[in-house]
Structures are given as structure tokens and as C-alpha cells.
C-alpha positions in Angstrom: 18.1 -12.4 1.6 15.2 -10.3 1.9 14.2 -6.6 1.6 10.8 -4.8 2.5 9.8 -2.0 0.6 7.0 -0.4 2.6 5.2 2.9 2.5 6.1 5.3 5.7 2.7 7.6 5.1 -0.6 7.6 4.2 0.0 5.1 1.3 0.5 6.4 -2.7 4.1 6.4 -2.1 5.2 5.2 -4.7 5.9 1.4 -4.0 5.1 -0.3 -6.9 7.5 1.6 -8.7 10.6 1.0 -6.1 9.3 -2.5 -6.2 9.2 -2.9 -9.6 12.8 -1.4 -10.0 14.3 -3.2 -7.8 13.0 -6.4 -8.8 14.9 -6.8 -11.6 18.0 -7.7 -9.4 15.5 -10.5 -7.3 14.0 -13.5 -7.6 11.1 -13.8 -5.4 8.0 -10.7 -5.1 5.7 -11.3 -1.6 2.1 -9.3 -1.4 1.9 -9.9 2.4 -1.1 -7.7 3.3 -4.4 -5.9 1.9 -6.3 -6.8 -0.9 -7.7 -5.1 -3.7 -8.3 -1.9 -2.0 -5.5 -0.2 -2.9 -3.0 0.2 -6.2 0.7 0.3 -7.5 0.8 2.2 -10.1 4.0 1.4 -12.5 5.1 2.6 -15.7 7.3 0.5 -17.7 8.0 -1.3 -21.7 5.1 -2.3 -21.7 2.8 0.6 -21.1 1.0 1.8 -17.4 -0.3 -0.2 -15.2 -2.5 0.2 -12.2 -2.0 -3.3 -9.6 -4.8 -4.1 -7.3 -3.8 -7.4 -6.4 -0.7 -8.7 -8.2 3.1 -8.3 -7.1 4.6 -5.4 -8.4 7.1 -8.6 -10.0 4.4 -9.5 -12.4 6.3 -7.9 -15.4 9.9 -10.0 -14.9 9.9 -13.7 -16.3 12.5 -14.5 -13.9 10.5 -13.6 -11.2 8.0 -15.9 -8.5 5.4 -13.7 -7.7 3.6 -14.5 -4.9 0.3 -13.9 -2.9 0.6 -14.7 0.4 -1.0 -15.9 3.3 -1.8 -12.4 4.8 -3.7 -11.2 2.0 -7.4 -10.7 1.5 -7.7 -12.4 -1.6 -10.5 -11.2 -4.2 -10.2 -14.2 -6.3 -12.4 -12.5 -9.3 -10.0 -9.8 -9.3 -7.0 -11.5 -9.4 -8.9 -13.6 -12.4 -9.7 -10.3 -14.0 -6.1 -8.6 -13.2 -4.0 -11.2 -14.6 -6.5 -11.1 -18.0 -5.5 -7.0 -18.2 -2.1 -7.4 -18.5 -1.5 -10.6 -20.9 -4.1 -8.3 -23.0 -1.5 -5.9 -23.0 1.2 -8.1 -24.4 2.6 -8.8 -20.6 3.7 -12.6 -20.7 1.6 -14.7 -18.0 3.3 -14.5 -14.8 4.9 -16.9 -12.6 2.6 -16.6 -9.7 1.2 -18.8 -6.5 -1.5 -18.3 -4.5 -0.8 -19.2 -0.7 -3.0 -22.4 0.4 -3.5 -20.5 3.9 -4.8 -17.3 2.1 -8.4 -16.5 3.0 -10.6 -15.3 0.4 -12.6 -12.1 0.3 -15.9 -13.1 -0.4 -18.7 -10.8 -2.1 -20.1 -10.4 1.1 -17.4 -8.7 2.4 -17.9 -6.2 -0.1 -21.8 -5.7 0.2 -21.0 -5.5 4.1 -18.5 -2.8 3.6 -21.0 -1.0 1.4 -23.8 -1.3 4.2 -21.6 -0.1 7.0 -20.5 2.7 5.2 -24.4 3.9 4.5 -25.5 3.1 8.2 -22.6 5.5 9.6 -23.8 8.2 6.7 -21.7 11.3 8.1 -19.6 9.3 10.1 -18.4 6.8 7.7 -14.3 6.3 7.4 -14.4 6.9 4.2 -13.5 3.0 3.2 -12.8 1.8 -0.6 -16.0 -0.3 0.0 -13.5 -3.3 -1.2 -14.5 -5.7 1.3 -11.6 -5.4 3.4 -12.9 -4.6 7.2 -15.2 -7.2 6.9 -12.4 -9.4 5.8 -10.3 -9.2 8.4 -13.0 -9.3 10.8 -14.6 -12.4 9.8 -10.5 -13.8 9.6 -9.9 -12.8 13.6 -13.0 -14.6 14.6 -12.0 -17.7 12.7 -15.3 -17.4 10.2 -12.9 -16.9 7.1 -12.4 -19.3 4.1 -8.9 -20.6 3.3 -8.1 -20.9 -0.4 -7.3 -24.9 0.8 -11.0 -25.1 1.5 -11.9 -24.3 -1.8 -10.5 -28.7 -2.7 -12.9 -29.9 0.4 -16.3 -29.3 -0.3 -17.8 -30.6 2.3 -16.0 -28.6 4.3 -16.5 -25.5 2.3 -19.7 -25.7 2.3 -19.9 -26.2 6.2 -17.8 -23.4 6.4 -19.8 -21.1 3.9 -22.7 -21.9 5.9 -21.9 -20.8 9.1 -20.6 -17.6 7.8 -24.0 -16.8 5.6 -25.6 -17.6 8.9 -24.4 -14.7 10.9 -23.9 -12.5 7.4 -27.9 -12.8 7.1 -29.1 -11.8 11.1 -26.7 -8.8 10.1 -28.1 -7.8 6.3 -31.5 -8.6 7.2 -32.0 -7.0 11.2 -29.4 -4.4 11.1 -29.1 -3.3 7.5 -32.5 -4.4 6.5 -30.8 -6.0 3.1 -31.8 -9.3 1.1 -30.8 -12.6 2.6 -27.8 -14.1 0.9 -28.0 -17.4 -0.5 -25.7 -20.8 0.3 -26.1 -22.4 -3.0 -25.3 -19.2 -5.0 -22.2 -18.8 -3.5 -21.4 -22.1 -3.4 -21.5 -22.3 -7.4 -19.4 -18.7 -7.6 -16.7 -20.1 -5.2 -16.6 -23.8 -6.9 -16.2 -21.8 -10.7 -13.5 -19.9 -8.9 -11.3 -22.1 -7.9 -10.8 -24.2 -11.1 -9.4 -20.6 -12.5 -7.4 -20.5 -9.2 -6.3 -24.2 -9.4 -3.3 -24.1 -11.5 -1.8 -21.1 -9.0 -2.8 -22.8 -5.9 0.6 -23.6 -3.8 2.2 -24.3 -0.4 4.0 -21.1 -0.3 5.1 -21.7 3.5 8.3 -24.7 2.4 8.5 -22.6 -1.2 9.8 -19.3 0.6 12.1 -21.2 3.0 13.6 -23.4 0.3 14.5 -19.7 -1.8 15.8 -19.0 1.5 18.3 -22.2 1.8 19.5 -21.5 -1.9 20.1 -17.5 -1.2 17.8 -16.0 -3.4 16.6 -12.5 -2.8 12.7 -12.0 -1.9 11.1 -8.8 -1.3 8.2 -8.6 0.5 6.1 -5.8 -0.7 3.5 -3.4 1.3 0.6 -1.9 0.3 -0.4 1.6 1.8 1.7 3.1 4.6 2.4 3.8 8.6 -0.3 5.8 9.1 -3.1 3.1 8.1 -1.6 0.8 10.8 -4.2 -0.6 12.8 -1.9 -0.8 16.3 0.2 2.3 15.2 -1.3 4.4 12.6 -4.3 6.6 13.0 -6.4 4.6 14.8 -9.2 4.3 13.7 -8.8 6.0 10.5 -6.6 2.6 9.4 -7.0 0.1 7.2 -7.4 -3.5 8.6 -4.1 -5.1 7.8 -0.7 -4.3 8.8 1.2 -2.1 7.0 4.3 -2.7 9.2 7.6 -4.4 7.4 7.0 -6.8 10.2 4.0 -8.4 9.4 6.1 -9.8 6.7 6.9 -12.5 8.9 3.7 -13.2 9.3 1.9 -12.6 6.2 4.6 -13.2 3.7 5.6 -15.8 5.8 9.6 -15.2 6.1 11.3 -15.6 9.4 12.4 -12.6 11.2 15.9 -13.7 11.3 15.9 -13.4 7.4 14.5 -9.6 7.0 18.1 -7.8 6.4 16.7 -4.2 4.5 13.4 -2.2 4.9 12.8 0.1 1.9 10.7 2.9 3.1 9.6 5.1 0.8 7.4 8.6 1.2 6.8 11.2 -1.4 9.0 14.5 -1.8 5.2 16.6 -0.7 2.4 14.7 0.8 -1.1 13.0 0.1 -3.8 10.8 1.1 -7.2 9.5 -0.4 -8.1 8.9 3.2 -11.7 10.4 4.4 -11.3 14.1 5.3 -12.5 13.3 8.8 -8.6 12.2 8.8 -6.0 14.6 10.5 -3.5 15.1 7.7 -1.8 18.4 9.3 0.3 19.8 6.6 -2.7 19.6 4.3 -2.7 22.4 1.3 -6.1 23.6 0.6 -7.5 26.2 -2.4 -5.6 26.9 -5.6 -2.3 25.9 -3.7 -3.4 22.9 -3.5 -5.6 22.0 -6.3 -2.3 23.3 -8.7 -0.3 20.3 -6.6 -2.3 17.8 -7.6 -3.0 18.7 -10.7 1.1 18.1 -10.9 1.4 15.3 -8.8 2.1 11.8 -9.2 1.8 10.7 -12.8 -1.0 11.7 -14.0 -2.0 13.8 -10.9 -3.0 13.2 -7.9 -5.4 10.5 -7.6 -6.5 7.2 -6.0 -5.5 4.7 -8.8 -8.1 2.2 -7.5 -11.0 4.2 -6.5 -10.2 7.7 -8.9 -10.5 9.8 -6.2 -8.9 13.4 -5.8 -6.0 12.9 -3.4 -5.8 15.3 -0.5 -2.5 16.7 -0.9 0.7 18.8 1.6 3.6 19.4 2.1 6.0 17.2 2.8 5.4 16.0 7.2 8.9 15.2 8.5 7.0 14.5 12.1 5.3 12.0 10.3 7.3 10.8 8.3 10.3 10.9 10.6 7.6 8.2 13.1 6.9 6.5 9.7 10.1 5.0 9.1 11.0 4.4 13.0 8.3 2.0 13.1 8.8 0.5 9.8 12.6 0.0 10.8 13.4 1.7 7.8 17.2 1.0 7.1 17.0 3.7 3.9 14.9 5.5 2.6 13.1 6.2 -1.2 12.6 9.9 -2.0 9.4 9.7 -4.7 8.0 12.6 -6.9 11.3 15.0 -6.3 10.6 16.3 -9.8 6.6 17.5 -9.3 7.9 20.4 -7.1 9.8 21.8 -9.4 7.5 25.0 -10.2 7.9 26.3 -6.8 9.7 29.5 -5.9 9.9 28.3 -2.5 8.6 24.9 -0.4 7.6 24.7 3.2 8.3 21.9 4.7 6.1 21.1 8.4 9.0 20.2 10.8 6.7 20.4 13.8 3.5 20.1 15.4 1.7 22.6 17.6 -0.2 21.2 19.4 -2.3 23.5 22.7 0.9 25.8 22.5 3.4 22.8 22.8 5.4 22.6 20.1 6.5 18.4 19.2 8.7 16.7 16.4 7.0 13.4 17.8 4.2 12.1 16.6 1.0 12.1 18.7 -1.9 9.6 18.9 -5.4 10.7 17.1 -7.4 12.1 19.8 -3.8 15.0 20.0 -3.3 14.7 16.0 -6.7 15.9 15.9 -5.9 19.4 17.6 -2.2 19.4 15.7 -0.9 22.8 13.8 1.8 22.2 11.3 4.9 24.3 12.0 6.6 25.1 8.9 9.9 26.0 7.8 10.5 27.5 4.2 13.0 26.4 1.4 14.5 27.8 -1.4 12.3 26.3 -4.6 15.1 25.0 -7.9 12.4 26.6 -10.4 13.7 23.9 -13.2 12.3 21.1 -14.8 14.6 17.3 -13.2 12.0 15.0 -14.5 13.8 12.1 -15.9 17.3 12.6 -13.9 19.3 9.9 -13.4 22.6 11.5 -12.4 21.6 12.9 -8.5 25.0 14.9 -8.7 23.2 16.8 -11.7 20.4 18.0 -9.8 20.1 22.0 -9.0 21.8 23.2 -5.7 18.7 23.8 -3.8 16.6 20.2 -5.3 20.3 18.3 -3.5 19.4 20.9 -0.3 15.9 19.6 0.0 16.6 16.1 0.2 19.4 17.2 2.3 17.3 19.0 4.7 14.7 16.1 4.9 16.8 13.1 5.3 18.4 15.5 8.3 14.6 15.8 9.9 13.4 12.4 9.6 16.7 11.2 10.5 16.9 8.0 8.6 19.3 7.6 4.7 17.9 8.4 1.7 19.5 6.6 -1.1 16.8 6.3 -3.8 15.6 9.9 -5.4 13.2 9.7 -7.6 12.7 12.1 -10.3 9.9 10.2 -12.4 7.4 7.7 -12.6 9.1 5.7 -15.1 11.0 2.5 -13.7 14.6 4.0 -14.2 13.6 7.8 -13.7 16.0 7.8 -10.7 19.3 8.9 -9.4 21.2 7.3 -6.2 22.1 9.0 -3.4 25.3 8.8 -0.9 23.7 9.5 2.5 24.8 12.0 5.2 23.9 10.5 7.9 
């Protein structure tokens, strides 16, 4: 069977922890989209890790970890990340890199930075990891697949064609130095030898695993709000963040996907640009306090280190996010963070030009939306590390009940801390 673990919101929901936990009873973990532009923070017996490209099953020796064809593969970062975890005592993970995955090239990173520089005050807040140029090239059919590394004539031909186009942009739009094909070719051939042990036929492997009734986890990056079709366009990423894309980027057949676990925080956070609408945002001292207490070391991006924007739980966005993901169940993370509050606001509607709605709008209307809050009593105590849902304070359980009723999807897992087993199992009321 196939389970997808995806984000309901803006990313940073705690998906890495949930994947790491559920991998214990799984056989295969697959990254199916995105690149090294966002990280999953995992705390386990080996220590604390921020994974950017490796699947979150990397800490289990029984797991086969797969980088699917939908991933923007920064091969240099993958090699460095493998070394970084083994240097900390983690056994070398079982890893297969799809021969059909495409390579994120050094010129993608350069172009990303150049474009943000050109846009100046109208920049999208990119992580400058090369993601948008990578996916642009992929769909313009000038990308380079991993399999091309093993056919040098074809590799040079495709690289030359791509560089010809890039140099027009780099020299005449950005006024930057030209790229050198020979230099890039040398870099690729060196990376080829480092990747060689991991490259394989993922399509056949996945279908054979399904035939053997193996359990497969699809690990999503970012969340519903960042999907270029159904998210807050154009303040999105450039890959599809929805579980449905796992049928392409993993690749698994849609008939095999049985469970979609949508992850959301007990409050809101986003690393997006400050031009991005974020309706339930908390500013000032209250925002600083929530940011300081959030996550496991405060709300700062695992990849960029940037301070995350924080807000109260947004039931409008989360209901929509779970709906477009096709959530069969919801994992609520970071409930413990809110234990310092006497009362907790929840955004239950949007006021758009005087009209109240609980439907998530398109970007032009979202830019004008104001939050409609309902306040719930806090529980004013430390619940970190609790593993028995029934032992939680009544107000904490009442808060979860309230969120579940408003998002309309069953909350079955409630996390009470960043570590692997700091989690409770809940019987849904839906």
C-alpha cells in the first residue's frame, strides 16, 4: 500500500517527524517533488538533523530510500548530505536515485539569484536554490536527466544546447559572465562517479514492491499553499506539492494510494516573502514570543535560517489544504508550543470587503482578506512529551476538537514535541 505524507499549509508543518515515525513500519520512503530548497528537521537517537534532499527514512537500515523522478536533484548537495549524516554515526542509508530524475545545475542556482536581484523589491522571496529555473527548463525540455550522465556525447549535446540559451540570458538580461560548457562538463562527470552507486530503475522497483505488498511512504515537501496550481500563485514553489503528484513524481499508480496523511501545526507558520498574504499572522511582541517558543529551536527555516512568519491556526486555509490534498487523516503538530497561553485565537473565517467566508479564495481576494477570530481557553501548562491523549488537559483536547470540527477532516495524531515518539493517538470525533 501507498501512504502519502504531505503538508496542509505553507510548509514547515512537521512532516519530517511524521515520516520518520511512520517509516518504522514501512519498507520504502520516496521523495517525489521539490529539491534542496526546504528542509525536514528530525530528532532521533542519532541526534538532530535537517534533511534537505535525502528522504526521511534515511535513519532506518530496513528502509529503501528513493529520490523520485519528480525531484530537482542537486547532486552535490545529496553527496554532501550523505556524508554529513554518516559522519554523525548514521549507517549509510539504502538509497536509489531515479535514472529519470533531472539534475539541478549550477546555472539554475545562479539564474535564481540573478532574477531575484533583477526583481529587487518585487522579488518572490526565493531560497535561491535554483528551483524555479530548474522546473522551467524541465518543462521547456532542456533539462538533463541522471541517465544522460552515462552517455557522454548526449550529455555534451544537451549541455551545450542549454548553455547557449542561458548565456543569452546571463549576458544580455542580467549582465553577468558567460557559462563555460567544458567546465560544467567536468563537474558533471565528477558527480557522475559519486552518484553511480545509487542510480537505478525506480519505476520497476516501485511496481515490484507493490506486487510484493510492501508499504511505501511518499514524502512531500512544502504544503498545499505552495502548489503552483492550487496554492497562493505566484507566491508558490515550482513543483506540485499535492499528494496526487506522487503518482507522477514517485511514480506510483493512483490506484495504489490508500492513505493521505495531511500535516498541520497547531498554529501557523510560513517562510514566505512578506509580500505573500498570510491572513492570521501575529506581529509585534506576541509574534516574537510565538516564534521563539515554536518548533524545536524556534521558528526559523531549516534551509535558510530565515525567521518564519507566525500566526494563529487558520481553519480556512487548513480546511482547503486538507481538501485539495485528499486527506484521509490529519496529524496535528506542535500542540505543546501553545501551553503558555491563557487564551488561543483561531481564524475561522475571512472578511473580504465586508463579506464573511470560510472558503479559501484566489490570490487577488486573499490579498484583501482580514481574519475572523474565535478565542478558545488555553491550558496553561507544559504538555511536552505526553504520549497519552487522554492524559492531556481538557482545554487542550477541546482545542483539538474545535480544530477538527472546523477543518472537517479527522485528526488522528497529535504531536507534543519534536522527538520521534513524542506523539499521541487520538480517536476522531468525525
